Backbone as CSV, one residue per row, in Angstrom:
resi,resn,N_x,N_y,N_z,CA_x,CA_y,CA_z,C_x,C_y,C_z
1,UNK,0.833,-1.199,0.000,0.000,0.000,0.000,0.872,1.255,0.000
2,UNK,1.921,1.250,0.828,2.822,2.389,0.875,3.481,2.614,-0.484
3,UNK,3.935,1.550,-1.112,4.605,1.686,-2.399,3.664,2.220,-3.467
4,UNK,2.399,1.790,-3.422,1.436,2.272,-4.404,1.220,3.773,-4.259
5,UNK,1.040,4.224,-3.024,0.826,5.652,-2.787,2.109,6.445,-3.039
6,UNK,3.255,5.841,-2.775,4.537,6.490,-3.047,4.655,6.816,-4.532
7,UNK,4.245,5.872,-5.376,4.302,6.083,-6.826,3.392,7.225,-7.257
8,UNK,2.279,7.379,-6.580,1.314,8.401,-6.963,1.637,9.776,-6.380
9,UNK,2.160,9.806,-5.136,2.304,11.074,-4.425,3.709,11.663,-4.469
10,UNK,4.731,10.817,-4.505,6.103,11.297,-4.360,6.862,11.301,-5.682
11,UNK,6.772,10.203,-6.416,7.555,10.066,-7.647,7.257,11.169,-8.661
12,UNK,5.996,11.525,-8.890,5.744,12.595,-9.866,6.376,13.926,-9.479
13,UNK,6.518,14.191,-8.192,7.072,15.475,-7.754,8.579,15.540,-7.924
14,UNK,9.290,14.444,-7.642,10.752,14.483,-7.632,11.397,13.716,-8.786
15,UNK,10.655,12.822,-9.434,11.225,12.049,-10.528,11.882,10.773,-10.043
16,UNK,11.611,9.685,-10.715,12.152,8.392,-10.311,13.678,8.393,-10.291
17,UNK,14.283,9.117,-11.243,15.744,9.113,-11.335,16.403,9.747,-10.115
18,UNK,15.664,10.576,-9.378,16.213,11.200,-8.176,15.923,10.415,-6.904
19,UNK,15.273,9.275,-7.053,14.856,8.497,-5.885,15.368,7.060,-5.940
20,UNK,16.391,6.818,-6.749,16.866,5.447,-6.927,17.367,4.845,-5.616
21,UNK,18.047,5.635,-4.806,18.529,5.103,-3.521,17.371,4.863,-2.550
22,UNK,16.301,5.614,-2.686,15.129,5.386,-1.842,14.487,4.045,-2.203
23,UNK,14.407,3.740,-3.498,13.879,2.434,-3.910,14.741,1.300,-3.357
24,UNK,16.053,1.511,-3.362,16.952,0.494,-2.816,16.744,0.363,-1.306
25,UNK,16.556,1.496,-0.625,16.265,1.499,0.811,15.014,0.673,1.110
26,UNK,13.988,0.833,0.310,12.749,0.080,0.513,13.014,-1.420,0.377
27,UNK,13.865,-1.801,-0.551,14.192,-3.218,-0.710,14.876,-3.765,0.542
28,UNK,15.774,-2.988,1.132,16.419,-3.429,2.371,15.385,-3.584,3.482
29,UNK,14.457,-2.635,3.551,13.436,-2.679,4.604,12.528,-3.899,4.462
30,UNK,12.331,-4.365,3.255,11.464,-5.517,2.991,12.258,-6.822,2.972
31,UNK,13.543,-6.746,3.322,14.431,-7.926,3.317,14.524,-8.561,1.929
32,UNK,14.377,-7.733,0.913,14.541,-8.209,-0.455,15.991,-8.068,-0.921
33,UNK,16.792,-7.382,-0.135,18.193,-7.184,-0.481,19.020,-7.284,0.795
34,UNK,20.153,-7.955,0.705,20.991,-8.162,1.887,21.820,-6.926,2.188
35,UNK,21.825,-6.513,3.448,22.611,-5.358,3.863,24.093,-5.677,3.712
36,UNK,24.869,-4.774,3.110,26.305,-5.057,2.924,27.046,-5.067,4.256
37,UNK,28.285,-5.504,4.202,29.104,-5.517,5.415,29.288,-4.091,5.923
38,UNK,29.055,-3.888,7.204,29.095,-2.560,7.798,30.397,-2.339,8.546
39,UNK,30.739,-1.070,8.800,31.931,-0.802,9.622,31.776,-1.402,11.016
40,UNK,32.881,-1.575,11.672,32.872,-2.145,13.019,31.991,-1.320,13.945
41,UNK,31.163,-2.004,14.713,30.282,-1.427,15.730,29.105,-0.643,15.157
42,UNK,28.892,-0.699,13.846,27.670,-0.143,13.274,26.675,-1.281,13.065
43,UNK,25.447,-1.084,13.556,24.428,-2.120,13.451,23.151,-1.520,12.877
44,UNK,22.702,-2.073,11.745,21.487,-1.589,11.082,20.695,-2.789,10.583
45,UNK,19.438,-2.859,10.922,18.592,-3.943,10.438,17.119,-3.596,10.706
46,UNK,16.322,-3.406,9.654,16.669,-3.477,8.233,16.752,-2.112,7.564
47,UNK,16.642,-1.013,8.329,16.448,0.312,7.727,17.778,0.939,7.310
48,UNK,18.383,0.335,6.299,19.689,0.751,5.797,19.523,1.587,4.539
49,UNK,20.098,2.801,4.554,20.072,3.660,3.373,21.453,3.611,2.724
50,UNK,21.534,3.240,1.451,22.837,3.015,0.818,23.549,4.317,0.438
51,UNK,24.871,4.215,0.381,25.680,5.295,-0.165,25.966,6.451,0.762
52,UNK,25.774,6.275,2.078,25.999,7.365,3.022,27.317,7.166,3.767
53,UNK,28.006,8.257,4.021,29.234,8.206,4.816,28.931,7.618,6.188
54,UNK,29.729,6.654,6.585,29.486,5.972,7.858,30.692,6.126,8.761
55,UNK,30.519,6.892,9.838,31.555,7.037,10.857,30.868,7.458,12.151
56,UNK,31.408,7.074,13.291,30.709,7.341,14.559,30.667,8.806,14.950
57,UNK,31.753,9.529,14.738,31.829,10.922,15.181,31.969,11.871,13.993
58,UNK,31.317,13.028,14.097,31.364,14.045,13.044,31.794,15.380,13.644
59,UNK,32.550,16.132,12.856,32.837,17.517,13.205,31.735,18.403,12.637
60,UNK,31.398,19.444,13.349,30.335,20.344,12.892,30.657,20.896,11.505
61,UNK,31.922,21.156,11.235,32.326,21.729,9.954,32.040,20.794,8.783
62,UNK,31.837,19.515,9.052,31.586,18.545,7.983,30.128,18.530,7.536
63,UNK,29.250,19.191,8.269,27.840,19.203,7.914,27.619,20.095,6.697
64,UNK,26.522,19.838,5.979,26.282,20.594,4.750,25.885,22.039,5.027
65,UNK,25.360,22.314,6.234,24.967,23.670,6.591,25.228,23.876,8.076
66,UNK,26.494,24.056,8.463,26.828,24.136,9.895,26.320,25.401,10.567
67,UNK,25.809,26.362,9.787,25.358,27.620,10.397,24.230,27.393,11.394
68,UNK,23.383,26.382,11.153,22.266,26.155,12.074,22.769,25.731,13.452
69,UNK,23.894,25.015,13.497,24.460,24.612,14.780,24.904,25.845,15.557
70,UNK,25.557,26.770,14.871,26.018,27.988,15.522,24.845,28.800,16.073
71,UNK,23.749,28.838,15.323,22.577,29.591,15.774,21.961,28.952,17.020
72,UNK,21.894,27.629,17.047,21.327,26.955,18.209,22.221,27.153,19.423
73,UNK,23.533,27.037,19.246,24.470,27.245,20.354,24.298,28.657,20.922
74,UNK,24.158,29.634,20.041,23.999,31.018,20.495,22.711,31.205,21.286
75,UNK,21.692,30.373,20.997,20.409,30.509,21.674,20.216,29.588,22.857
76,UNK,21.248,28.850,23.254,21.103,27.904,24.361,20.675,28.551,25.683
77,UNK,21.038,29.801,25.966,20.532,30.410,27.213,19.006,30.414,27.305
78,UNK,18.319,30.533,26.159,16.857,30.462,26.189,16.396,29.066,26.616
79,UNK,17.047,28.045,26.078,16.696,26.663,26.424,16.980,26.407,27.895
80,UNK,18.137,26.843,28.350,18.513,26.636,29.748,17.553,27.348,30.701
81,UNK,17.097,28.536,30.307,16.150,29.265,31.142,14.811,28.562,31.242
82,UNK,14.304,28.051,30.113,13.021,27.347,30.133,13.134,26.018,30.865
83,UNK,14.296,25.355,30.764,14.511,24.134,31.526,14.513,24.429,33.025
84,UNK,15.156,25.511,33.426,15.194,25.872,34.853,13.786,26.147,35.375
85,UNK,12.966,26.807,34.548,11.581,27.073,34.960,10.800,25.778,35.118
86,UNK,11.008,24.844,34.208,10.303,23.562,34.293,10.708,22.794,35.544
87,UNK,11.994,22.772,35.831,12.476,22.051,37.008,11.937,22.665,38.296
88,UNK,11.766,23.975,38.292,11.282,24.650,39.491,9.775,24.476,39.668
89,UNK,9.019,24.505,38.553,7.555,24.514,38.650,6.922,23.138,38.470
90,UNK,7.451,22.349,37.524,6.803,21.070,37.192,7.854,20.015,36.868
91,UNK,8.724,19.725,37.811,9.820,18.794,37.540,9.317,17.412,37.134
92,UNK,8.137,17.005,37.633,7.620,15.683,37.302,7.319,15.544,35.807
93,UNK,7.097,16.672,35.110,6.834,16.606,33.679,8.036,16.033,32.927
94,UNK,9.210,16.235,33.472,10.426,15.849,32.759,10.565,14.343,32.608
95,UNK,9.854,13.598,33.427,9.944,12.135,33.337,8.659,11.525,32.801
96,UNK,7.737,12.354,32.333,6.431,11.849,31.916,6.486,11.103,30.591
97,UNK,7.548,11.313,29.805,7.614,10.690,28.487,8.920,9.925,28.335
98,UNK,9.315,9.216,29.372,10.614,8.571,29.394,10.510,7.075,29.113
99,UNK,11.610,6.549,28.617,11.706,5.123,28.313,12.446,4.436,29.449
100,UNK,11.847,3.411,30.011,12.482,2.639,31.079,12.627,1.197,30.621
101,UNK,13.842,0.776,30.350,14.096,-0.612,29.977,15.543,-0.949,30.339
102,UNK,15.963,-2.155,29.967,17.299,-2.595,30.350,18.383,-1.747,29.699
103,UNK,18.117,-1.227,28.498,19.120,-0.420,27.804,19.196,0.977,28.404
104,UNK,18.059,1.659,28.498,18.060,3.037,28.973,18.264,3.119,30.484
105,UNK,17.884,2.058,31.192,18.028,2.063,32.634,16.996,2.957,33.299
106,UNK,17.163,3.187,34.591,16.210,4.007,35.319,16.661,5.428,35.530
107,UNK,17.832,5.786,35.006,18.365,7.113,35.266,18.214,8.096,34.134
108,UNK,17.721,7.624,32.974,17.556,8.521,31.823,16.097,8.906,31.697
109,UNK,15.848,10.168,31.435,14.486,10.629,31.164,14.538,11.713,30.099
110,UNK,13.444,11.839,29.362,13.424,12.816,28.286,12.092,13.539,28.189
111,UNK,12.161,14.829,27.944,10.964,15.639,27.714,10.923,15.952,26.223
112,UNK,9.969,15.365,25.529,9.947,15.429,24.070,9.174,16.640,23.575
113,UNK,9.824,17.394,22.716,9.171,18.518,22.057,8.685,18.136,20.667
114,UNK,9.300,17.144,20.081,8.934,16.694,18.731,9.099,15.187,18.684
115,UNK,8.100,14.519,18.118,8.160,13.064,18.011,7.626,12.643,16.640
116,UNK,8.383,11.782,15.984,7.957,11.216,14.698,7.580,12.302,13.696
117,UNK,8.327,13.413,13.723,8.118,14.470,12.757,7.058,15.486,13.118
118,UNK,6.412,15.339,14.270,5.338,16.255,14.668,5.677,16.933,15.984
119,UNK,5.464,18.254,16.047,5.668,18.979,17.296,4.556,18.631,18.277
120,UNK,4.908,18.436,19.535,3.942,18.110,20.577,3.518,19.415,21.245
121,UNK,2.373,19.918,20.852,1.977,21.276,21.213,1.937,21.494,22.715
122,UNK,1.451,20.513,23.460,1.343,20.687,24.909,2.715,20.853,25.550
123,UNK,3.683,20.072,25.118,5.036,20.194,25.654,5.727,21.463,25.150
124,UNK,5.447,21.809,23.898,6.076,22.996,23.320,5.649,24.273,24.028
125,UNK,4.474,24.251,24.635,4.016,25.429,25.375,4.934,25.763,26.548
126,UNK,5.649,24.770,27.043,6.575,24.989,28.150,7.967,25.386,27.668
127,UNK,8.222,25.251,26.369,9.513,25.631,25.777,9.292,26.474,24.525
128,UNK,8.525,27.554,24.618,8.204,28.322,23.413,9.418,28.964,22.755
129,UNK,10.344,29.478,23.551,11.532,30.112,22.981,12.454,29.081,22.343
130,UNK,12.505,27.893,22.943,13.320,26.819,22.366,12.784,26.407,21.000
131,UNK,11.487,26.221,20.913,10.867,25.841,19.645,11.086,26.926,18.598
132,UNK,10.908,28.181,18.984,11.128,29.294,18.063,12.574,29.316,17.585
133,UNK,13.505,29.062,18.509,14.924,29.026,18.162,15.209,27.966,17.108
134,UNK,14.686,26.764,17.308,14.954,25.669,16.378,14.351,25.936,15.011
135,UNK,13.160,26.503,14.989,12.505,26.791,13.707,13.231,27.912,12.961
136,UNK,13.621,28.943,13.673,14.299,30.059,13.024,15.728,29.726,12.625
137,UNK,16.302,28.710,13.243,17.676,28.304,12.908,17.720,27.381,11.702
138,UNK,16.553,26.992,11.184,16.473,26.101,10.009,17.193,24.780,10.251
139,UNK,16.970,24.206,11.410,17.549,22.893,11.701,16.920,21.864,10.758
140,UNK,17.726,21.076,10.041,17.166,20.065,9.130,16.678,18.828,9.903
141,UNK,15.662,19.029,10.720,15.198,17.974,11.612,14.722,16.755,10.843
142,UNK,15.168,15.596,11.280,14.703,14.340,10.707,13.388,13.938,11.358
143,UNK,12.871,12.780,10.980,11.516,12.413,11.390,11.450,11.943,12.838
144,UNK,12.598,11.831,13.522,12.545,11.202,14.833,12.165,12.180,15.942
145,UNK,13.107,12.911,16.544,12.675,13.677,17.692,13.548,14.841,18.092
146,UNK,12.988,15.656,19.005,13.685,16.717,19.712,13.401,16.478,21.194
147,UNK,14.454,16.317,21.987,14.279,15.908,23.380,15.201,16.721,24.284
148,UNK,14.677,17.138,25.422,15.515,17.613,26.513,15.751,16.409,27.417
149,UNK,16.994,15.924,27.463,17.299,14.648,28.109,18.086,14.853,29.400
150,UNK,17.704,14.056,30.383,18.333,14.125,31.705,18.980,12.780,32.034
151,UNK,20.158,12.818,32.644,20.815,11.614,33.158,21.182,11.882,34.610
152,UNK,20.573,11.134,35.520,20.802,11.399,36.943,22.131,10.800,37.368
153,UNK,22.663,11.236,38.501,23.979,10.767,38.951,24.036,9.252,39.129
154,UNK,25.215,8.710,38.834,25.459,7.292,39.066,24.745,6.351,38.130
155,UNK,24.281,6.843,36.987,23.560,5.987,36.035,24.177,6.124,34.648
156,UNK,23.723,5.264,33.757,24.181,5.315,32.374,23.280,4.512,31.464
157,UNK,23.380,4.787,30.187,22.654,4.042,29.163,23.572,2.950,28.633
158,UNK,23.036,1.746,28.506,23.838,0.607,28.068,24.113,0.677,26.557
159,UNK,25.176,-0.003,26.093,25.507,0.031,24.657,24.351,-0.467,23.800
160,UNK,24.045,0.294,22.748,22.976,-0.077,21.817,23.132,0.736,20.539
161,UNK,22.452,0.285,19.505,22.371,1.021,18.243,20.923,1.394,17.991
162,UNK,20.712,2.570,17.407,19.348,2.976,17.065,18.889,2.392,15.735
163,UNK,19.796,1.738,14.998,19.403,0.918,13.867,19.070,1.620,12.571
164,UNK,19.314,2.927,12.457,19.064,3.669,11.216,20.258,4.564,10.938
165,UNK,20.653,4.637,9.682,21.874,5.372,9.352,21.626,6.651,8.565
166,UNK,20.377,7.051,8.387,20.108,8.204,7.521,19.877,9.497,8.289
167,UNK,20.114,9.492,9.587,20.140,10.746,10.328,21.317,10.731,11.302
168,UNK,21.754,11.910,11.679,22.775,12.086,12.703,22.121,12.727,13.920
169,UNK,22.846,12.735,15.030,22.302,13.274,16.270,23.258,14.310,16.846
170,UNK,22.685,15.432,17.257,23.458,16.477,17.917,23.024,16.581,19.369
171,UNK,23.991,16.632,20.276,23.740,16.865,21.695,24.291,18.241,22.060
172,UNK,23.408,19.121,22.509,23.815,20.451,22.956,23.833,20.450,24.485
173,UNK,24.992,20.765,25.072,25.130,20.695,26.516,24.404,21.839,27.218
174,UNK,23.431,21.477,28.044,22.685,22.471,28.819,23.239,22.599,30.228
175,UNK,23.531,21.473,30.833,24.166,21.440,32.149,24.980,20.152,32.223
176,UNK,26.298,20.288,32.188,27.169,19.111,32.078,28.201,19.137,33.203
177,UNK,27.999,18.333,34.242,28.994,18.258,35.323,30.212,17.446,34.879
178,UNK,31.281,17.473,35.651,32.447,16.624,35.341,32.078,15.145,35.442
179,UNK,32.943,14.295,34.887,32.788,12.838,34.962,31.521,12.355,34.257
180,UNK,31.187,13.028,33.158,30.081,12.574,32.301,30.621,12.390,30.890
181,UNK,30.209,11.324,30.212,30.738,11.084,28.875,29.813,10.165,28.098
182,UNK,29.971,10.182,26.769,29.250,9.289,25.877,30.271,8.565,25.009
183,UNK,30.072,7.278,24.813,30.940,6.472,23.968,30.185,6.095,22.707
184,UNK,30.765,6.389,21.541,30.150,6.067,20.246,31.193,5.361,19.390
185,UNK,30.848,4.182,18.897,31.785,3.449,18.064,33.087,3.137,18.758
186,UNK,33.041,2.951,20.069,34.233,2.602,20.827,35.072,3.774,21.296
187,UNK,34.692,5.000,20.946,35.455,6.180,21.345,34.635,7.024,22.316
188,UNK,35.192,7.302,23.475,34.493,8.093,24.492,34.877,9.562,24.381
189,UNK,33.851,10.419,24.484,34.065,11.866,24.503,33.132,12.485,25.542
190,UNK,33.546,13.591,26.143,32.657,14.275,27.086,31.675,15.173,26.341
191,UNK,30.542,15.457,26.985,29.663,16.492,26.454,30.308,17.843,26.697
192,UNK,29.869,18.839,25.941,30.391,20.188,26.082,29.260,21.120,26.486
193,UNK,29.357,21.688,27.681,28.337,22.644,28.093,28.416,23.896,27.215
194,UNK,27.250,24.383,26.791,27.139,25.549,25.909,27.784,25.289,24.551
195,UNK,27.828,24.035,24.151,28.407,23.680,22.856,27.725,22.413,22.348
196,UNK,28.276,21.840,21.281,27.594,20.742,20.588,28.565,19.636,20.216
197,UNK,28.085,18.395,20.285,28.793,17.252,19.711,27.832,16.546,18.755
198,UNK,28.391,15.943,17.694,27.585,15.304,16.654,28.091,13.881,16.446
199,UNK,27.168,12.932,16.371,27.558,11.534,16.185,26.447,10.777,15.458
200,UNK,26.745,9.536,15.108,25.839,8.669,14.357,25.373,7.552,15.283
201,UNK,24.077,7.555,15.625,23.557,6.585,16.595,23.303,5.208,15.989
202,UNK,23.634,5.008,14.704,23.589,3.646,14.178,24.820,2.861,14.626
203,UNK,25.819,3.554,15.174,26.962,2.902,15.822,26.616,2.649,17.285
204,UNK,27.143,1.583,17.823,26.905,1.266,19.227,27.342,2.451,20.087
205,UNK,26.466,2.835,21.013,26.786,3.973,21.868,26.224,3.753,23.271
206,UNK,26.843,4.394,24.233,26.435,4.281,25.628,26.819,5.563,26.349
207,UNK,26.273,5.755,27.553,26.569,6.966,28.316,26.886,6.610,29.765
208,UNK,27.491,7.573,30.453,27.713,7.418,31.891,27.672,8.794,32.555
209,UNK,27.182,8.815,33.768,27.227,10.012,34.602,27.762,9.589,35.960
210,UNK,29.055,9.755,36.137,29.705,9.363,37.379,29.827,10.526,38.355
211,UNK,29.121,11.598,38.073,29.164,12.762,38.962,28.066,12.649,40.022
212,UNK,27.918,13.684,40.812,26.845,13.711,41.805,25.782,14.753,41.432
213,UNK,25.728,15.110,40.149,24.753,16.073,39.642,24.041,15.523,38.410
214,UNK,22.870,16.090,38.112,22.157,15.731,36.893,22.882,16.304,35.678
215,UNK,22.805,15.573,34.575,23.314,16.059,33.293,22.127,16.305,32.362
216,UNK,22.116,17.471,31.707,21.039,17.809,30.786,21.620,18.157,29.414
217,UNK,21.032,17.586,28.366,21.408,17.934,26.997,20.145,18.100,26.157
218,UNK,20.252,18.911,25.127,19.203,19.043,24.115,19.578,18.130,22.961
219,UNK,18.691,17.184,22.640,18.964,16.176,21.617,18.190,16.519,20.342
220,UNK,18.917,16.632,19.226,18.298,16.897,17.928,18.727,15.826,16.934
221,UNK,17.764,15.187,16.305,18.049,14.256,15.209,17.843,14.998,13.892
222,UNK,18.845,14.962,13.028,18.753,15.696,11.761,19.236,14.825,10.608
223,UNK,18.815,15.198,9.409,19.099,14.374,8.235,20.597,14.249,7.972
224,UNK,21.005,13.068,7.551,22.400,12.836,7.171,22.762,13.793,6.033
225,UNK,23.905,14.455,6.113,24.255,15.456,5.096,24.434,14.896,3.690
226,UNK,24.628,13.595,3.541,24.790,13.009,2.208,23.463,12.795,1.493
227,UNK,22.342,12.974,2.177,21.031,12.824,1.539,20.711,14.047,0.699
228,UNK,20.113,13.823,-0.461,19.646,14.930,-1.279,18.299,15.422,-0.747
229,UNK,17.873,16.584,-1.204,16.580,17.112,-0.783,15.442,16.176,-1.186
230,UNK,15.397,15.666,-2.426,14.334,14.707,-2.756,14.347,13.464,-1.871
231,UNK,15.537,12.980,-1.505,15.622,11.796,-0.641,15.100,12.105,0.759
232,UNK,15.404,13.269,1.278,14.901,13.650,2.600,13.376,13.750,2.575
233,UNK,12.860,14.389,1.539,11.404,14.537,1.428,10.733,13.167,1.301
234,UNK,11.356,12.271,0.537,10.784,10.933,0.358,10.795,10.148,1.664
235,UNK,11.897,10.208,2.402,11.968,9.505,3.683,10.960,10.073,4.673
236,UNK,10.829,11.387,4.678,9.858,12.001,5.575,8.447,11.525,5.235
237,UNK,8.146,11.427,3.938,6.831,10.935,3.503,6.638,9.488,3.942
238,UNK,7.651,8.650,3.758,7.547,7.230,4.092,7.251,7.041,5.573
239,UNK,7.996,7.735,6.431,7.805,7.527,7.869,6.527,8.185,8.371
240,UNK,6.116,9.260,7.753,4.829,9.856,8.109,3.701,8.901,7.748
241,UNK,3.809,8.265,6.589,2.805,7.292,6.157,2.761,6.117,7.127
242,UNK,3.932,5.598,7.476,3.986,4.446,8.378,3.425,4.785,9.760
243,UNK,3.792,5.963,10.262,3.296,6.353,11.581,1.781,6.502,11.589
244,UNK,1.233,7.117,10.556,-0.215,7.269,10.479,-0.902,5.911,10.344
245,UNK,-0.281,4.988,9.620,-0.852,3.650,9.482,-0.868,2.938,10.831
246,UNK,0.249,3.045,11.563,0.329,2.383,12.867,-0.637,3.000,13.877
247,UNK,-0.948,4.283,13.704,-1.885,4.954,14.589,-3.338,4.758,14.172
248,UNK,-3.544,4.047,13.078,-4.894,3.795,12.607,-5.506,4.930,11.813
249,UNK,-4.684,5.934,11.458,-5.203,7.058,10.691,-5.304,6.743,9.203
250,UNK,-4.616,5.694,8.769,-4.698,5.220,7.389,-5.123,3.767,7.426
251,UNK,-6.186,3.439,6.750,-6.688,2.075,6.696,-6.249,1.412,5.394
252,UNK,-5.937,0.128,5.505,-5.518,-0.599,4.313,-6.713,-0.878,3.423
253,UNK,-6.656,-0.388,2.205,-7.707,-0.635,1.208,-7.012,-1.149,-0.045
254,UNK,-7.074,-2.451,-0.303,-6.405,-2.991,-1.489,-6.970,-2.380,-2.757
255,UNK,-6.076,-1.979,-3.645,-6.509,-1.376,-4.900,-6.817,-2.456,-5.920
256,UNK,-7.887,-2.275,-6.670,-8.275,-3.226,-7.693,-7.377,-3.067,-8.903
257,UNK,-7.026,-4.159,-9.557,-6.165,-4.066,-10.730,-6.870,-3.347,-11.873
258,UNK,-6.055,-2.789,-12.776,-6.626,-2.133,-13.947,-7.496,-3.108,-14.723
259,UNK,-8.649,-2.635,-15.186,-9.541,-3.477,-15.974,-10.360,-4.446,-15.152
260,UNK,-10.388,-4.243,-13.806,-11.095,-5.194,-12.950,-12.564,-5.297,-13.319
261,UNK,-13.211,-4.143,-13.441,-14.655,-4.173,-13.690,-14.971,-4.721,-15.069
262,UNK,-14.130,-4.430,-16.068,-14.346,-4.988,-17.407,-14.223,-6.511,-17.385
263,UNK,-13.215,-6.999,-16.641,-13.027,-8.447,-16.549,-14.191,-9.097,-15.825
264,UNK,-14.640,-8.456,-14.752,-15.783,-8.993,-14.016,-17.002,-9.089,-14.910
265,UNK,-17.220,-8.103,-15.751,-18.389,-8.101,-16.636,-18.314,-9.259,-17.628
266,UNK,-17.135,-9.487,-18.193,-16.976,-10.548,-19.192,-17.275,-11.909,-18.600
267,UNK,-16.827,-12.136,-17.362,-16.959,-13.453,-16.760,-18.169,-13.592,-15.847
268,UNK,-19.012,-12.596,-15.842,-20.212,-12.672,-15.028,-21.383,-13.210,-15.839
269,UNK,-22.470,-13.489,-15.152,-23.653,-14.027,-15.841,-24.182,-13.059,-16.874
270,UNK,-24.062,-11.759,-16.598,-24.587,-10.797,-17.551,-23.535,-10.297,-18.531
271,UNK,-22.328,-10.855,-18.448,-21.276,-10.425,-19.356,-20.901,-11.457,-20.391
272,UNK,-21.522,-12.635,-20.397,-21.213,-13.612,-21.429,-20.936,-14.992,-20.903
273,UNK,-20.637,-15.112,-19.597,-20.326,-16.428,-19.049,-21.581,-17.252,-18.805
274,UNK,-22.701,-16.601,-18.693,-23.961,-17.310,-18.459,-24.514,-17.744,-19.810
275,UNK,-24.704,-19.031,-20.031,-24.938,-19.542,-21.382,-26.340,-20.037,-21.649
276,UNK,-27.234,-20.018,-20.663,-28.590,-20.503,-20.935,-29.280,-19.573,-21.919
277,UNK,-29.718,-20.152,-23.047,-30.238,-19.347,-24.142,-31.561,-18.685,-23.816
278,UNK,-32.312,-19.221,-22.854,-33.627,-18.669,-22.595,-33.590,-17.454,-21.680
279,UNK,-32.397,-16.984,-21.316,-32.282,-15.771,-20.517,-32.064,-14.606,-21.463
280,UNK,-33.005,-13.689,-21.464,-32.928,-12.552,-22.353,-32.075,-11.456,-21.742
281,UNK,-31.048,-11.024,-22.482,-30.183,-9.953,-22.024,-30.468,-8.693,-22.823
282,UNK,-30.446,-7.584,-22.182,-30.723,-6.313,-22.822,-29.541,-5.360,-22.582
283,UNK,-29.398,-4.356,-23.462,-28.381,-3.329,-23.192,-28.629,-2.667,-21.848
284,UNK,-27.554,-2.264,-21.191,-27.693,-1.630,-19.883,-28.365,-0.277,-20.038
285,UNK,-29.395,-0.034,-19.265,-30.132,1.218,-19.313,-30.869,1.417,-18.023
286,UNK,-31.679,2.459,-17.966,-32.385,2.759,-16.707,-33.407,1.713,-16.326
287,UNK,-33.902,0.904,-17.312,-34.896,-0.115,-17.005,-34.281,-1.505,-16.986
288,UNK,-32.944,-1.590,-16.821,-32.282,-2.888,-16.755,-31.444,-2.961,-15.503
289,UNK,-31.139,-4.197,-15.082,-30.279,-4.445,-13.936,-29.289,-5.519,-14.331
290,UNK,-28.027,-5.140,-14.466,-27.004,-6.108,-14.825,-27.215,-6.720,-16.200
291,UNK,-27.876,-6.007,-17.086,-28.083,-6.536,-18.436,-29.395,-7.285,-18.592
292,UNK,-30.183,-7.448,-17.518,-31.461,-8.136,-17.604,-32.589,-7.124,-17.606
293,UNK,-33.598,-7.382,-18.399,-34.768,-6.506,-18.497,-35.559,-6.578,-17.215
294,UNK,-35.873,-5.390,-16.664,-36.714,-5.352,-15.474,-38.159,-5.546,-15.851
295,UNK,-38.852,-6.421,-15.165,-40.255,-6.682,-15.464,-41.166,-5.705,-14.757
296,UNK,-42.449,-5.834,-15.038,-43.454,-4.974,-14.389,-44.066,-5.732,-13.236
297,UNK,-44.091,-5.110,-12.095,-44.619,-5.774,-10.891,-45.780,-4.976,-10.361
């Protein structure tokens, strides 16, 4: 169903020749094509996008438009101020949308401003300046999320991969005590308060907070710089379609093949398959039903 609508809604706008890697991506997702050998500690299954630079750590200067990072860094005092207000007035909100499992542990919590490509209006009301900052900075946000993330003292996230290679992740340090670090692809680096680090979460990564204070970062998922604009738009369409389907907003309706009704007519009783000679067939008109003459009752 997704592929049928993709052909109708996306291909005419961007052209098939500009979406060849997206078609290949779909094949990987359907297990119709085997994922090639990946770099060490990168794990993707099955959402592999071909032809993208794969490395655990990125320098900001390597991004296709690093100016947005500079704008967000310059606006971090607004984010820090709204976070301080939340902690003072409604600290329990910060853990209302958190994941608790063996990987994330009990010490990580996140306040989501954007999920699956959609802004969460109720949460955004508590971070209006942050949302305005991100929109005005032209952050190339991917379909996943925007999160204010907390790591409490003495906890950490266990090694894991997020399993997709077509977006990168930026962590902006809001409050970073000593003895806090993140390991990506086997290399550990500290967060930078009032600054940014960029990495690829399709590589195994983990965190630790060995301090006695909370650590806060602003997490932004953004499109991999090697993706073209048509590819980004196509991926955004695909995941929006999938999310709406999973939420029940799109119902599966199988499309009938071309010529279905003509074929049905030929093989139906009123289309020629019915062979009893004593049945009178008439041209279809207002006084007929299925080719049979309506009688007077």
